[in-house]
C-alpha positions as a printed NumPy array, in Angstrom:
array([[-201.756,   89.89 ,  112.506],
       [-201.685,   87.434,  115.43 ],
       [-201.402,   83.631,  115.326],
       [-201.699,   81.312,  118.307],
       [-201.558,   77.981,  116.489],
       [-201.457,   76.3  ,  113.11 ],
       [-205.192,   75.731,  112.683],
       [-206.983,   78.08 ,  110.315],
       [-209.159,   79.524,  113.079],
       [-206.091,   80.246,  115.206],
       [-205.543,   83.525,  113.386],
       [-207.033,   86.906,  114.303],
       [-207.584,   87.786,  110.667],
       [-209.348,   84.51 ,  109.828],
       [-211.671,   84.849,  112.84 ],
       [-212.481,   88.504,  112.136],
       [-213.356,   87.868,  108.492],
       [-215.33 ,   84.711,  109.256],
       [-217.315,   86.537,  111.965],
       [-217.915,   89.499,  109.661],
       [-219.311,   87.12 ,  107.029],
       [-221.659,   85.52 ,  109.565],
       [-222.755,   88.899,  110.903],
       [-223.777,   89.944,  107.395],
       [-225.636,   86.672,  106.949],
       [-227.467,   87.088,  110.259],
       [-228.705,   90.552,  109.344],
       [-230.309,   89.207,  106.166],
       [-227.783,   89.174,  103.309],
       [-227.467,   86.073,  101.139],
       [-224.18 ,   84.09 ,  100.877],
       [-223.577,   84.934,   97.203],
       [-223.968,   88.642,   97.94 ],
       [-221.771,   88.479,  101.038],
       [-219.058,   86.573,   99.198],
       [-218.925,   89.22 ,   96.481],
       [-218.731,   92.026,   99.031],
       [-216.02 ,   90.319,  101.067],
       [-213.911,   89.613,   97.993],
       [-214.128,   93.251,   96.962],
       [-213.019,   94.264,  100.424],
       [-210.186,   91.812,  101.098],
       [-208.796,   90.174,   97.968],
       [-206.495,   93.115,   97.185],
       [-204.567,   92.668,  100.432],
       [-200.881,   91.764,  100.091],
       [-201.422,   88.251,  101.507],
       [-205.164,   87.484,  101.238],
       [-204.861,   83.779,  102.133],
       [-206.828,   84.044,  105.381],
       [-209.543,   86.033,  103.621],
       [-210.095,   83.278,  101.051],
       [-209.939,   80.591,  103.757],
       [-212.46 ,   82.413,  105.964],
       [-214.849,   83.171,  103.099],
       [-214.684,   79.563,  101.907],
       [-215.256,   78.187,  105.421],
       [-218.163,   80.545,  106.094],
       [-219.823,   79.694,  102.79 ],
       [-219.305,   75.974,  103.424],
       [-220.922,   76.315,  106.872],
       [-224.013,   77.74 ,  105.174],
       [-224.099,   75.099,  102.443],
       [-222.907,   77.575,   99.816],
       [-219.873,   77.298,   97.549],
       [-218.347,   79.946,   95.33 ],
       [-216.429,   78.204,   92.569],
       [-213.987,   81.106,   92.22 ],
       [-213.22 ,   81.083,   95.959],
       [-212.97 ,   77.287,   96.018],
       [-210.568,   77.352,   93.066],
       [-208.379,   80.021,   94.665],
       [-208.243,   78.131,   97.985],
       [-207.091,   74.983,   96.176],
       [-204.456,   77.008,   94.339],
       [-203.118,   78.527,   97.57 ],
       [-202.864,   75.08 ,   99.163],
       [-201.67 ,   73.027,   96.162],
       [-198.981,   75.565,   95.233],
       [-197.87 ,   75.783,   98.873],
       [-198.312,   79.56 ,   98.819],
       [-199.513,   79.651,  102.405],
       [-196.738,   77.31 ,  103.53 ],
       [-194.155,   79.614,  101.966],
       [-195.756,   82.568,  103.748],
       [-195.703,   80.814,  107.135],
       [-192.09 ,   79.809,  106.594],
       [-191.232,   83.458,  105.869],
       [-192.718,   84.37 ,  109.258],
       [-190.133,   82.2  ,  110.987],
       [-192.263,   79.262,  112.128],
       [-190.395,   76.044,  112.899],
       [-190.429,   73.086,  110.508],
       [-192.576,   71.189,  113.007],
       [-195.107,   74.052,  112.917],
       [-194.92 ,   74.138,  109.122],
       [-195.677,   70.427,  108.924],
       [-198.664,   70.847,  111.233],
       [-199.909,   73.8  ,  109.183],
       [-199.708,   71.753,  106.012],
       [-201.752,   68.963,  107.6  ],
       [-204.372,   71.498,  108.692],
       [-204.583,   72.905,  105.174],
       [-205.042,   69.458,  103.611],
       [-207.779,   68.665,  106.148],
       [-209.484,   71.961,  105.317],
       [-209.26 ,   71.196,  101.612],
       [-210.899,   67.813,  102.183],
       [-213.605,   69.412,  104.345],
       [-214.632,   71.738,  101.532],
       [-215.193,   68.715,   99.278],
       [-218.042,   67.432,  101.468],
       [-221.295,   69.185,  102.381],
       [-221.888,   70.108,  106.043],
       [-224.094,   67.723,  108.005],
       [-226.332,   70.595,  109.069],
       [-225.888,   74.019,  107.407],
       [-225.794,   76.863,  109.909],
       [-229.105,   78.702,  110.226],
       [-229.58 ,   82.445,  110.327],
       [-229.546,   83.92 ,  113.835],
       [-232.03 ,   86.742,  114.219],
       [-231.671,   88.943,  117.274],
       [-232.015,   92.568,  118.332],
       [-228.237,   92.837,  118.214],
       [-228.129,   91.525,  114.645],
       [-230.725,   94.065,  113.551],
       [-228.459,   96.822,  114.803],
       [-225.695,   95.516,  112.546],
       [-227.739,   96.224,  109.415],
       [-225.967,   98.68 ,  107.138],
       [-222.493,   98.412,  108.698],
       [-219.947,  101.199,  108.279],
       [-218.56 ,  101.218,  104.759],
       [-221.686,   99.832,  103.056],
       [-222.166,  101.169,   99.519],
       [-225.757,  100.917,   98.375],
       [-228.578,  102.573,   96.455],
       [-232.346,  102.847,   96.618],
       [-235.037,  103.677,   94.101],
       [-237.231,  106.737,   94.554],
       [-240.13 ,  107.93 ,   92.413],
       [-237.919,  110.282,   90.421],
       [-234.759,  108.192,   90.029],
       [-232.031,  106.419,   91.947],
       [-229.972,  107.605,   94.903],
       [-226.72 ,  106.022,   95.979],
       [-225.272,  106.277,   99.457],
       [-222.308,  105.271,  101.577],
       [-222.549,  104.522,  105.301],
       [-219.793,  106.756,  106.658],
       [-220.308,  105.797,  110.284],
       [-222.394,  103.51 ,  112.476],
       [-222.851,  104.333,  116.153],
       [-225.377,  102.236,  118.047],
       [-228.668,  102.818,  116.14 ],
       [-227.337,  105.793,  114.193],
       [-226.134,  105.695,  110.594],
       [-224.402,  108.594,  108.862],
       [-225.158,  108.401,  105.154],
       [-223.407,  110.316,  102.378],
       [-226.151,  110.608,   99.778],
       [-225.663,  111.181,   96.041],
       [-227.58 ,  113.524,   93.803],
       [-230.306,  111.833,   91.768],
       [-228.882,  109.243,   89.369],
       [-230.569,  108.571,   86.042],
       [-229.459,  104.926,   85.937],
       [-228.861,  102.2  ,   88.496],
       [-225.29 ,  102.387,   89.877],
       [-223.579,   99.179,   88.824],
       [-220.519,   99.296,   91.064],
       [-218.912,  101.069,   93.998],
       [-217.191,  103.627,   91.748],
       [-220.531,  104.752,   90.298],
       [-221.57 ,  105.829,   93.779],
       [-218.228,  107.212,   94.978],
       [-217.771,  109.306,   91.826],
       [-221.299,  110.72 ,   91.916],
       [-221.965,  114.278,   93.083],
       [-222.714,  114.452,   96.798],
       [-226.129,  115.791,   97.75 ],
       [-225.994,  115.729,  101.524],
       [-224.788,  113.875,  104.606],
       [-227.322,  112.973,  107.245],
       [-227.557,  110.966,  110.451],
       [-230.544,  108.634,  110.555],
       [-231.844,  106.216,  113.118],
       [-231.482,  102.687,  111.781],
       [-235.246,  102.262,  111.589],
       [-235.408,  105.339,  109.346],
       [-232.817,  104.01 ,  106.895],
       [-234.158,  102.574,  103.616],
       [-235.391,   98.986,  103.84 ],
       [-235.517,   98.41 ,  100.088],
       [-231.924,   99.338,   99.419],
       [-229.645,   97.31 ,   97.158],
       [-226.148,   96.777,   98.529],
       [-223.321,   97.071,   96.002],
       [-220.328,   96.38 ,   98.219],
       [-218.321,   97.421,  101.255],
       [-215.338,   99.747,  101.472],
       [-213.015,  100.614,  104.332],
       [-213.945,  103.941,  105.907],
       [-211.283,  105.156,  108.331],
       [-212.799,  108.432,  109.513],
       [-214.494,  109.104,  112.847],
       [-217.576,  111.157,  112.002],
       [-219.23 ,  111.124,  115.419],
       [-220.402,  114.661,  116.062],
       [-220.511,  115.734,  112.426],
       [-223.329,  116.424,  109.98 ],
       [-225.554,  117.981,  112.576],
       [-225.821,  115.613,  115.506],
       [-223.729,  114.079,  118.229],
       [-224.494,  110.502,  119.256],
       [-224.219,  109.328,  122.838],
       [-224.389,  105.617,  123.641],
       [-226.916,  104.278,  124.456],
       [-229.132,  107.244,  123.536],
       [-229.087,  109.715,  120.702],
       [-230.594,  113.079,  119.975],
       [-230.733,  115.625,  117.187],
       [-233.237,  117.351,  114.983],
       [-232.496,  115.54 ,  111.747],
       [-233.009,  112.087,  113.27 ],
       [-236.677,  112.466,  112.368],
       [-236.061,  112.609,  108.623],
       [-236.472,  109.774,  106.168],
       [-234.111,  109.454,  103.229],
       [-236.724,  110.54 ,  100.703],
       [-237.325,  113.659,  102.813],
       [-233.592,  114.266,  103.021],
       [-233.067,  115.297,   99.416],
       [-236.24 ,  117.394,   99.409],
       [-235.09 ,  119.441,  102.389],
       [-231.508,  119.821,  101.17 ],
       [-230.141,  119.859,  104.69 ],
       [-226.451,  120.115,  103.963],
       [-225.157,  121.035,  100.526],
       [-221.673,  120.278,   99.255],
       [-220.32 ,  122.489,   96.491],
       [-218.263,  120.612,   93.904],
       [-217.912,  117.568,   96.167],
       [-218.079,  113.984,   95.014],
       [-219.123,  111.286,   97.438],
       [-215.532,  110.039,   97.673],
       [-214.542,  113.497,   98.996],
       [-216.689,  112.816,  102.061],
       [-214.493,  109.855,  102.996],
       [-212.416,  112.611,  104.634],
       [-214.41 ,  113.509,  107.742],
       [-213.021,  117.039,  107.705],
       [-215.097,  117.747,  104.594],
       [-218.296,  117.283,  106.605],
       [-218.954,  120.25 ,  108.913],
       [-220.591,  120.252,  112.308],
       [-223.84 ,  122.04 ,  111.64 ],
       [-227.394,  122.101,  112.972],
       [-230.432,  122.937,  110.94 ],
       [-232.781,  124.835,  113.202],
       [-232.125,  128.474,  112.239],
       [-233.141,  129.856,  115.635],
       [-230.747,  127.685,  117.642],
       [-228.088,  126.61 ,  115.129],
       [-225.219,  128.66 ,  116.561],
       [-225.901,  127.655,  120.149],
       [-226.396,  123.985,  119.327],
       [-223.236,  123.885,  117.217],
       [-221.275,  125.506,  120.047],
       [-222.624,  122.969,  122.527],
       [-221.73 ,  120.023,  120.308],
       [-218.179,  121.305,  119.797],
       [-217.905,  121.765,  123.55 ],
       [-219.2  ,  118.245,  124.053],
       [-216.593,  116.84 ,  121.666],
       [-213.779,  118.713,  123.372],
       [-214.912,  117.999,  126.908],
       [-217.44 ,  115.158,  127.281],
       [-217.644,  115.738,  131.042],
       [-218.496,  119.418,  130.737],
       [-221.535,  120.806,  132.482],
       [-223.122,  122.044,  129.281],
       [-222.79 ,  118.619,  127.656],
       [-224.272,  116.898,  130.689],
       [-227.251,  119.246,  130.721],
       [-227.738,  118.828,  127.002],
       [-227.923,  115.049,  127.231],
       [-230.108,  115.136,  130.332],
       [-232.527,  117.433,  128.599],
       [-232.563,  115.242,  125.486],
       [-233.452,  112.016,  127.249],
       [-235.314,  113.486,  130.223],
       [-233.393,  111.342,  132.671],
       [-231.806,  113.396,  135.447],
       [-230.02 ,  110.465,  137.075],
       [-228.279,  109.288,  133.914],
       [-224.841,  110.525,  134.925],
       [-225.021,  109.649,  138.635]])
């Protein structure tokens, strides 16, 4: 964690969490929903002060206030928890005094509404941020409910770990993670479900690029199963996992590299593995050129 001053926004962690909150707002989520997701993600950290400060500041900027967050922020400041933490980091007493003044000013700021709440910023870039890596969600199909976790997000691609059909709506992250895994599939963002209901966000550490049947190359992508919609996914049964729960797929090694065209599966799998091992290889170059029909791409 890096600090370059005593102000709240002079912390890497504060800035990252605040920006993450605003990114989620700009792609269409509501402040109450974002606040819940962010708390689930960050409040269990050893020292979550910056998380509460950033969430409170972001909500305030949008004209929204979570009473639980507001109460916790006041507790951190009034009980001098953050001051004790900064002192433990070895800051000078002059720095500590300045930090305390900044915290009191922040506390006062939260007591007054913003003059002009920040408006949602819609852009092509923000649309690409929909369904960020780690999103836990579900959607309703004709025959039941299906939960999913976004295992990876690369440009317009989303790798979803999809549950078997659920008889009831999943109420929390654990309901999805503990469900039996049906398949894992890469989808273009525009093919991902629009009517999904986000439950929360988890940290996903794995690098899945190249797994579950397609390799993504920025800024283009290719692969047979990009053409599938989610409701087609469970009908086709592209990739079956025996005795796997969704949480098992948080280990990328449990998701094989596999293509689904029987006639070319072995050759395509070999090419993708070669591409992963040697991105500059001739076979990888030819594969990408053929996919996007652009001979000058690598020149």
